[in-house]
C-alpha positions in Angstrom: 129.8 39.1 113.5 132.5 41.9 114.3 131.2 43.9 111.4 127.9 43.6 112.6 128.9 45.0 116.3 130.9 47.8 114.6 127.9 48.8 112.7 126.0 48.6 115.6 128.1 50.7 117.8 128.6 53.4 115.1 124.8 53.9 114.9 124.3 54.1 118.5 127.2 56.9 118.8 125.7 58.8 115.8 122.1 58.7 117.5 123.8 59.4 121.0 125.6 62.4 119.4 122.1 63.7 117.5 120.3 63.7 120.9 122.9 65.5 122.8 123.1 68.1 120.1 119.6 68.6 119.7 118.2 71.2 122.4 114.2 71.6 121.8 113.8 74.1 124.2 115.1 77.7 124.6 118.3 78.4 125.9 117.5 82.0 127.2 114.4 83.9 127.9 113.9 85.6 124.8 115.8 86.6 121.6 115.0 90.1 120.7 115.6 90.6 117.1 118.5 92.5 116.2 117.7 94.3 112.8 120.8 96.5 112.8 122.8 93.5 112.2 123.0 92.8 108.9 126.3 90.9 108.8 125.1 87.9 111.0 123.3 85.1 108.7 121.0 83.0 110.7 117.8 81.2 110.2 115.8 84.2 111.6 116.9 87.1 113.1 120.1 87.6 115.4 119.6 88.1 118.9 120.1 91.8 120.5 121.9 91.7 123.9 119.5 91.2 126.3 120.7 94.0 128.6 119.5 96.3 126.1 116.0 95.0 125.8 113.1 97.2 126.8 109.2 97.1 126.7 109.2 98.6 123.6 110.7 95.6 121.9 107.6 93.4 123.1 104.8 95.9 122.2 102.7 96.7 119.3 100.0 99.7 119.4 97.2 99.9 116.5 95.0 96.6 116.4 92.3 98.8 117.4 92.5 100.6 114.1 90.6 99.6 111.2 92.7 98.7 108.2 92.0 100.6 104.8 89.8 98.5 102.3 89.8 100.9 99.6 91.6 98.5 97.2 90.9 95.9 94.4 90.3 93.0 96.9 88.1 95.1 99.6 90.4 93.5 102.3 93.5 94.6 104.5 95.9 92.5 106.7 97.5 94.5 109.5 100.4 91.8 110.6 101.7 91.9 114.4 104.9 89.5 113.7 108.6 89.8 114.2 108.8 93.0 111.9 106.4 94.7 114.4 107.6 93.2 117.5 111.1 92.1 117.6 110.5 90.5 121.0 108.7 87.8 118.9 111.8 86.7 117.4 112.3 83.0 118.0 108.9 82.6 120.0 107.0 80.9 117.1 103.6 83.0 117.4 102.3 86.1 115.6 98.8 88.0 114.9 97.0 89.6 112.2 94.0 91.9 112.4 92.2 91.6 109.0 89.4 94.1 107.7 87.0 93.3 105.3 84.8 95.7 103.0 81.3 94.6 102.1 82.1 91.2 99.3 86.0 92.0 100.3 88.3 89.1 100.0 91.6 87.8 101.2 92.7 86.1 97.9 93.7 82.6 97.9 97.3 82.3 99.4 99.6 80.3 101.7 102.0 80.8 104.7 104.7 78.7 104.1 106.0 78.7 107.4 102.8 78.7 109.8 99.3 77.0 110.7 96.7 79.9 111.1 93.6 80.1 113.6 91.1 82.6 112.4 88.5 84.1 114.7 85.7 86.5 113.4 85.0 89.2 115.7 82.4 91.0 113.4 80.4 90.2 110.4 80.2 86.9 108.5 83.0 85.0 106.3 83.2 82.6 103.9 86.5 80.7 104.2 88.2 77.7 103.2 91.3 75.6 102.3 92.2 73.2 99.6 93.8 70.1 100.2 97.0 69.1 98.1 97.3 66.9 95.3 95.9 64.6 93.7 92.3 65.5 95.7 92.6 69.2 95.9 89.4 69.2 98.1 88.0 72.3 99.1 87.3 72.5 102.8 85.0 75.6 103.4 82.5 77.2 106.1 80.5 80.7 106.5 81.6 81.6 109.9 80.2 84.1 112.1 81.2 86.3 115.0 82.6 84.5 117.7 83.4 81.3 115.0 87.2 80.0 114.6 88.5 78.2 111.9 92.1 76.7 110.9 94.1 76.8 108.2 97.0 74.1 108.1 100.8 75.0 107.3 101.5 75.5 103.7 97.9 75.1 102.4 95.7 77.4 99.9 93.2 79.4 101.8 90.8 82.4 101.2 88.7 84.4 103.2 85.4 86.4 101.8 83.1 88.7 103.4 79.4 87.6 103.0 77.7 89.9 105.2 76.0 93.2 104.3 78.6 95.3 106.4 82.3 95.5 107.4 84.0 92.3 108.9 86.8 91.8 111.2 88.5 88.7 111.8 92.0 88.4 114.2 94.5 85.4 112.9 97.1 83.5 115.3 100.0 82.1 113.4 102.3 79.4 114.3 105.3 81.4 113.4 106.9 84.8 114.3 107.6 85.1 110.5 104.8 83.2 109.0 105.3 84.4 105.4 102.8 84.8 102.8 102.2 83.6 99.1 99.4 85.4 97.5 98.7 82.9 94.2 97.8 85.4 92.0 100.6 87.6 92.7 103.0 85.0 92.5 101.9 83.3 89.2 100.9 86.6 87.1 103.2 89.2 88.9 106.5 87.4 89.3 109.5 89.7 88.6 110.7 88.5 85.9 107.4 87.4 84.4 106.6 83.6 83.8 106.5 83.1 80.3 103.2 83.2 78.8 103.8 79.9 77.0 104.0 78.1 80.3 101.1 80.1 81.9 98.8 79.6 79.0 99.9 75.8 78.5 99.1 75.3 82.4 95.8 77.3 82.6 94.8 76.0 79.3 93.9 79.5 77.7 95.1 81.7 74.7 98.1 83.7 75.7 96.2 87.0 74.8 93.9 86.2 78.1 97.8 85.3 80.2 99.0 88.8 78.8 95.6 90.6 80.0 96.0 89.2 83.5 99.5 90.0 84.0 98.9 93.5 83.1 96.8 93.8 86.1 100.0 93.0 88.3 
């Protein structure tokens, strides 16, 4: 009985200490990213002295400018995250403008740290995401101007312009630094490269096919 009481007391003490130690709300108005402080290592970026904050730390100009889609995939992302607006640091939100040439795509990719909600501003887009193993179900839809679609955090998703002209979308993401992992670039363009044997076995193709694809990245 004494041992049970001791265990219960210990558990309650640990629980209370965890509750006291966890603070879900911000403890300051903002935390402008101090990009010059490379010596400090935190999960994110260290804070600039709030007395040094200016309007420029919370400002970005250029979302009205179309991105250059003259590239092999015909798509261009203009990010607006903590790298562009230091004042976004710790706030858990960012934006991206995406431009698409006719038939242009944003190749399958993931955001390891953010859910994304995409709104079509111009044109029509085929969008979709794939659920995790073992189902790997494709959930997709054609969107038109004014439509919105959600890509859950960490899941592979894509966008394709299916209209006859240029298309534009705006995405909001639930992290100031959502990250992006483009599947083809990661698999076929890693440095150093993944073994051809591994990829050939994984994709069930001959090694010369893998070599040919790797050469494009």
